[in-house]
C-alpha positions in Angstrom: -3.4 -30.1 -27.8 -4.8 -26.8 -28.2 -8.1 -24.7 -27.4 -9.6 -21.2 -28.5 -11.0 -18.9 -26.0 -12.5 -15.4 -26.0 -10.3 -14.2 -23.1 -7.4 -15.7 -21.1 -6.4 -14.0 -17.9 -2.7 -14.7 -16.4 -2.7 -14.4 -12.9 -5.0 -15.0 -10.1 -4.5 -12.3 -7.4 -6.9 -9.5 -6.9 -6.9 -8.2 -10.4 -7.2 -11.3 -12.1 -9.9 -12.7 -10.0 -11.8 -9.3 -10.6 -11.2 -9.3 -14.3 -12.7 -13.0 -14.4 -15.8 -11.8 -12.8 -16.2 -9.2 -15.4 -15.6 -11.5 -18.3 -17.8 -14.1 -17.0 -20.7 -11.6 -17.4 -20.2 -11.4 -21.1 -18.8 -14.9 -22.0 -18.1 -18.4 -20.4 -15.3 -19.0 -22.8 -12.8 -17.7 -20.7 -9.7 -19.3 -18.7 -7.8 -18.3 -15.6 -4.1 -19.2 -15.5 -2.0 -19.1 -12.4 1.3 -19.9 -11.8 2.4 -20.0 -7.8 0.5 -19.8 -5.0 -3.4 -18.7 -4.7 -4.7 -16.7 -2.5 -3.7 -13.1 -3.4 -0.8 -11.0 -2.4 -3.0 -8.9 0.2 -4.3 -11.8 1.9 -1.3 -13.9 2.1 1.6 -11.6 2.7 0.3 -8.0 2.3 -2.4 -5.7 3.8 -4.2 -8.4 6.1 -1.2 -10.3 7.9 0.5 -6.9 8.4 -2.4 -5.5 9.7 -2.8 -8.2 12.3 0.7 -7.8 13.6 0.3 -3.9 13.7 -2.9 -4.4 15.9 -1.0 -6.5 18.5 1.9 -4.1 18.7 -0.3 -1.4 18.9 -2.5 -2.9 21.9 0.9 -3.9 23.7 2.1 -0.6 23.5 -0.8 1.1 25.0 0.5 -0.4 28.2 2.8 3.0 28.5 -0.7 4.9 29.3 -2.0 2.5 31.9 -0.5 4.3 34.7 -1.9 7.6 33.8 -5.3 5.8 33.2 -5.2 4.2 37.0 -4.3 0.9 35.4 -1.8 -0.8 37.8 1.2 -3.3 37.3 1.6 -2.8 33.6 5.1 -3.5 34.2 4.4 -7.1 34.6 2.8 -7.7 31.0 5.0 -9.8 28.6 4.5 -10.7 25.2 5.5 -14.0 23.6 6.6 -13.4 20.0 6.1 -17.0 18.7 2.3 -17.0 19.8 1.9 -13.5 18.0 3.4 -15.0 14.8 1.2 -18.1 15.1 -1.6 -15.5 15.6 -0.9 -13.6 12.4 -1.0 -16.9 10.4 -4.0 -18.0 11.8 -5.9 -15.0 10.8 -4.0 -14.7 7.6 -4.8 -18.6 6.8 -8.8 -17.3 7.4 -8.3 -14.4 4.9 -6.7 -16.6 2.1 -9.1 -19.6 2.7 -12.0 -16.9 1.8 -10.0 -15.8 -1.3 -9.8 -19.7 -2.2 -13.7 -20.3 -1.7 -14.1 -18.0 -4.9 -11.2 -19.8 -6.8 -12.5 -23.0 -6.5 -16.0 -22.2 -7.8 -14.3 -21.5 -10.9 -13.8 -25.2 -11.6 -12.3 -26.1 -15.1 -11.8 -22.4 -16.2 -8.9 -22.4 -13.6 -5.6 -23.6 -15.0 -2.7 -24.0 -12.8 0.7 -23.7 -14.7 3.0 -21.2 -16.3 1.8 -19.1 -19.3 4.1 -17.7 -21.7 3.1 -16.2 -25.4 4.9 -17.8 -28.4 2.8 -15.9 -30.7 1.0 -12.7 -30.4 -2.3 -14.2 -29.3 -1.1 -17.5 -28.5 0.0 -18.9 -25.2 1.5 -21.8 -24.2 0.7 -23.5 -21.0 1.7 -27.1 -19.4 2.3 -27.9 -23.1 -1.0 -26.8 -24.4 -1.5 -24.0 -26.8 -4.4 -21.7 -25.9 -5.5 -19.3 -28.9 -6.9 -16.3 -27.1 -9.0 -13.2 -28.6 -8.0 -11.3 -26.0 -5.3 -11.7 -22.9 -5.3 -10.0 -19.6 -1.9 -9.9 -17.8 -2.2 -9.9 -14.2 0.6 -11.8 -12.7 1.6 -9.2 -10.1 4.9 -8.4 -8.5 7.5 -9.5 -6.4 10.1 -7.9 -3.4 13.2 -6.4 -4.9 16.1 -8.0 -3.2 19.8 -7.1 -4.5 21.6 -10.3 -6.1 24.7 -10.2 -3.4 22.1 -10.4 -0.5 20.9 -14.0 -1.7 24.4 -15.4 -0.3 22.9 -14.5 3.4 20.6 -17.3 2.8 17.4 -17.0 5.2 18.9 -13.9 7.5 17.5 -12.0 4.4 13.6 -11.8 4.6 11.2 -10.1 2.5 7.7 -9.1 3.1 6.8 -12.5 1.0 8.7 -14.5 4.0 8.5 -12.4 7.2 5.0 -14.0 8.5 6.5 -17.4 8.0 9.0 -16.6 10.7 8.2 -19.0 13.6 9.6 -16.4 16.0 10.9 -13.1 15.7 14.7 -12.1 15.8 16.1 -10.1 18.5 17.1 -7.6 16.3 16.5 -6.7 12.6 17.6 -3.8 10.1 14.7 -2.5 7.8 16.1 -1.6 4.7 13.6 0.9 2.9 11.1 2.9 4.9 8.2 3.1 2.4 4.6 2.3 3.6 5.5 -1.8 4.5 8.8 -0.9 5.9 7.8 1.6 8.3 4.7 -0.4 9.5 6.7 -3.5 10.4 9.5 -1.5 11.8 7.3 0.5 14.2 5.3 -2.7 15.0 8.6 -4.8 15.8 10.0 -2.1 18.0 6.8 -2.2 19.9 6.9 -5.7 20.4 10.5 -5.1 22.1 12.5 -6.1 19.0 15.6 -3.8 18.5 15.1 -2.2 15.0 17.3 0.0 12.9 15.3 1.6 9.9 17.5 2.6 6.9 16.1 4.6 3.9 18.2 6.2 1.1 15.9 9.1 0.9 15.2 11.7 3.6 11.5 10.7 3.4 9.5 8.1 4.9 6.0 6.6 4.2 5.8 8.4 0.7 5.5 11.8 2.2 6.2 14.7 0.2 5.4 17.4 2.8 8.4 18.7 4.4 6.2 19.6 7.8 4.4 16.3 8.0 7.5 14.2 7.0 9.6 15.8 9.6 6.6 14.8 12.0 6.7 11.3 10.8 10.4 11.2 11.3 10.1 12.4 15.0 7.3 10.0 15.9 9.4 6.8 14.3 12.5 7.9 15.9 10.9 7.9 19.5 10.3 4.4 18.8 13.4 3.0 16.7 16.7 4.3 15.4 16.4 5.9 12.1 19.4 6.2 9.5 18.0 8.4 6.7 19.7 9.7 3.6 22.1 6.7 3.3 22.6 3.1 1.6 23.5 0.1 3.2 26.1 -2.5 2.5 26.1 -5.9 4.2 28.7 -8.3 5.1 28.8 -11.5 7.3 29.4 -11.1 11.2 29.9 -13.6 14.0 27.3 -16.3 15.2 25.5 -15.9 11.8 24.5 -12.4 12.3 25.0 -9.8 9.2 27.1 -6.4 9.6 25.4 -3.4 8.3 27.4 -0.8 7.3 26.3 2.5 5.6 27.6 5.2 3.3 27.6 7.9 6.1 29.8 5.5 8.4 27.2 4.0 10.6 27.5 0.4 11.6 25.2 -2.3 13.5 25.0 -5.8 13.7 21.5 -7.7 13.4 20.1 -10.9 13.5 18.1 -10.5 10.2 17.5 -8.1 7.5 14.1 -7.2 6.2 14.2 -6.2 2.3 11.6 -3.6 1.9 13.1 -2.0 -1.1 9.8 -2.0 -3.3 8.5 -4.6 -6.0 9.4 -5.6 -9.2 6.3 -6.4 -11.9 6.4 -10.2 -12.9 6.8 -9.9 -16.3 9.7 -12.2 -16.8 9.5 -15.3 -19.2 6.3 -14.4 -20.2 7.4 -14.1 -24.2 6.6 -10.3 -24.4 9.2 -10.1 -27.0 6.9 -11.5 -29.7 5.4 -8.2 -29.5 8.5 -6.1 -30.3 7.6 -3.7 -27.5 10.3 -1.3 -26.2 10.1 -2.3 -22.6 13.2 0.2 -21.6 11.1 2.7 -19.7 8.7 0.0 -18.2 5.7 -1.7 -19.1 3.5 1.0 -17.5 4.8 3.5 -19.9 2.8 1.6 -22.5 -0.6 1.3 -20.7 -3.6 3.4 -21.0 -4.9 3.9 -17.3 -8.2 4.3 -18.5 -9.0 1.1 -20.6 -5.8 -0.6 -19.4 -5.1 -1.7 -23.1 -1.3 -1.9 -23.8 -0.6 0.0 -26.7 -3.1 -0.9 -29.6 -2.6 -4.5 -28.9 -5.6 -7.0 -27.9 -3.9 -7.0 -24.5 -4.6 -5.7 -21.3 -2.3 -5.2 -18.0 -3.9 -4.8 -14.5 -2.8 -5.0 -11.1 0.7 -5.0 -9.4 2.4 -6.0 -12.8 1.1 -2.5 -14.1 3.0 -0.6 -11.9 0.5 2.3 -11.8 -1.3 2.4 -8.4 -0.4 -0.8 -6.6 -3.0 -0.5 -3.8 -5.7 -2.8 -3.3 -8.9 -1.1 -4.3 -7.0 0.6 -7.3 -5.6 -3.0 -8.3 -9.3 -4.3 -8.1 -10.3 -1.1 -10.4 -7.8 -2.1 -13.0 -9.0 -5.7 -13.1 -12.5 -4.8 -13.6 -11.7 -2.2 -16.7 -9.4 -4.9 -18.1 -12.2 -7.4 -17.8 -15.0 -5.4 -19.0 -12.9 -3.9 -22.2 -11.5 -7.5 -22.9 -15.1 -9.0 -23.2 -16.3 -6.5 -25.5 -15.5 -5.3 -29.1 -15.5 -1.6 -28.3 -13.1 -0.2 -25.8 -14.6 2.2 -23.0 -12.3 4.8 -21.0 -13.0 4.8 -17.2 -12.5 7.7 -14.8 -10.1 6.8 -12.3 -10.5 7.2 -8.5 -8.9 10.4 -6.5 -5.8 8.7 -5.1 -5.6 7.7 -2.1 -3.1 5.7 0.2 -2.8 4.9 3.8 0.2 3.7 6.0 -1.4 2.0 9.0 1.2 3.3 11.3 0.5 5.1 14.6 -0.6 7.8 14.0 -1.5 6.9 10.7 0.1 8.4 7.4 -2.8 9.2 5.2 -2.0 11.0 1.1 -5.1 12.0 -0.8 -5.4 13.4 -4.0 -2.2 15.4 -5.1 0.8 15.3 -3.1 2.6 18.2 -1.9 5.4 17.4 -4.5 2.9 17.0 -7.3 1.6 20.7 -6.5 5.0 22.2 -6.4 4.9 25.6 -8.5 1.2 26.0 -8.3 -0.7 28.8 -6.4 -2.2 26.6 -3.6 -3.6 27.8 -0.2 -2.4 25.4 2.7 -4.5 24.7 5.8 -2.8 22.9 8.9 -3.4 21.6 12.2 -1.3 20.2 14.8 -2.9 17.1 17.0 -0.3 17.6 19.8 -3.2 19.7 21.5 -6.6 18.6 20.3 -9.4 17.5 22.4 -10.3 13.9 21.3 -6.4 13.1 20.9 -5.8 14.3 24.7 -8.8 12.1 25.7 -6.8 9.0 24.2 -3.6 9.9 25.2 -2.4 10.3 21.7 -1.7 13.8 21.4 0.7 13.5 18.0 0.6 14.3 14.6 0.1 16.9 11.8 -2.4 17.6 9.1 -2.0 19.6 5.8 -4.9 20.3 3.3 -4.1 21.9 -0.2 -6.8 24.0 -2.1 -6.6 26.3 -5.0 -7.5 30.0 -4.7 -11.4 29.0 -5.5 -11.4 26.8 -2.6 -11.2 23.8 -4.4 -9.5 20.7 -2.8 -6.4 19.5 -4.3 -4.8 17.1 -1.8 -3.9 16.4 1.6 -0.8 14.8 3.5 -1.2 13.9 7.2 0.1 11.8 10.0 -2.6 11.8 12.8 -4.3 9.3 15.0 -7.3 7.6 13.3 -6.3 9.4 9.9 -8.2 6.8 7.9 -11.5 8.1 8.6 -10.3 11.9 7.6 -8.8 10.4 4.5 -12.1 8.8 3.6 -14.1 12.2 4.0 -11.5 13.9 1.9 -11.7 11.5 -0.6 -15.4 11.7 -1.1 -15.1 15.5 -0.9 -12.6 15.4 -3.7 -14.6 12.9 -5.7 -17.8 15.4 -5.4 -15.9 18.2 -6.4 -16.8 20.1 -3.3 -14.8 23.3 -2.2 -13.8 24.1 1.4 -16.7 26.4 1.7 -19.1 23.3 0.7 -17.4 21.2 3.6 -17.8 23.6 6.3 -21.7 23.5 5.8 -21.5 19.5 6.8 -21.2 18.9 10.7 -18.4 18.5 12.7 -18.9 16.4 16.0 -17.5 17.3 19.2 -15.4 16.0 20.3 -13.8 14.1 17.4 -10.8 13.8 15.6 -12.6 15.5 12.8 -12.7 18.8 14.7 -8.9 19.0 13.6 -9.7 19.1 10.0 -12.3 21.9 10.5 -9.7 23.8 12.1 -7.4 23.2 8.8 -10.0 24.2 6.5 -11.0 27.1 8.5 -7.4 28.4 8.1 -7.9 28.1 4.5 -11.3 29.8 4.6 -9.7 32.9 6.6 -6.5 33.1 3.8 -9.4 33.1 1.1 -11.1 36.2 2.5 -13.9 34.3 4.5 -15.0 35.6 7.9 -13.3 33.5 11.1 -15.9 32.0 13.1 -18.8 33.2 10.6 -21.9 31.4 10.4 -21.3 27.9 8.4 -25.3 27.4 7.7 -27.5 27.6 4.6 -30.2 30.3 4.7 -33.7 29.1 3.8 
């Protein structure tokens, strides 16, 4: 049995579903092929369930400030870990159900099965041959787990498994302190779990600015133990526990390990060898990020499998670009958005535009502001964090790294400013309401204006 389609999309995650909607605007002769669970990584095991856990932990941690607010007897508050996880799954299921509503509407164009290239434009799925004029690969990614760790069974959990835990362990070592490792590590510590955070690098949350990174390290160290610049070896301990030993000689015994070592693109068994591609440097090296085309082939790659910018809005953009081009005979290149990342720790880690490391060697101007003494954060009893903004000598915004309370709003403001090519001088013409966290940004930008030769405390208004 065989059929011919205009476009075949492999993978029904965020990128695949977005691509499908784009293609359907041009042709109905399209199939969406998915192997494994539906519901998108974000809704099932990523963005959404992690934010539920973070919110619960954040609320519970606020009890330490109750006495200074005049709220009594906070010492009697307790937390039910199994109920927390039940709440996380309940909301997770709600988010997944919303995704499934859109999947169900696809109807017969949706094929459940594993797709594999048997010829450059021929896929085999469930014994059927599908001849496709164009193919979009959106197969996502999976957590990286060292092979020898599988011997520890369910004592090793990944982010794909964590939210299925019926209860939380009394202790856990989180190996890898990128965004998800840092978020979950801080949340579990706030819920009363003994947490050891282990990271090979001396940076956390993807931060490259030494000043902001040190603030982040200090913040996390107040809530759980950090072992940085070291690697971990695992061995079996008594009572079904795991012994963690690091290359610098530290050791601890824990109930579980959270493997947060990053994710690996799902390109196994796709049959990509039929294209004769050199994948030694990774698939992402062969993808045009502005068209999402794979080399000069009638193949497009989108989402986590592309390993370009594995963040939800970027993944959706890639799906839209891939779908747009796959459905048309001529190729269109699209300008990508300003890079924007958030770790929903407390304070939040936000990186917009170029990182400090990416600007190394360039003549930049840096404006910064500590949030230890800042009006709004003082009111909120959240007096912590640091912000650094980078511009060129003309005042054009290049990037920022920060760890500040409610940094997501400052990040969105700066992302918009960068998209609009605004200078610091332009931004200073906008109102900064008092008292808000945004006033901290105003202070950092004022420092840049001063370095650029502007007047301190000048009149930031347009003449009419």
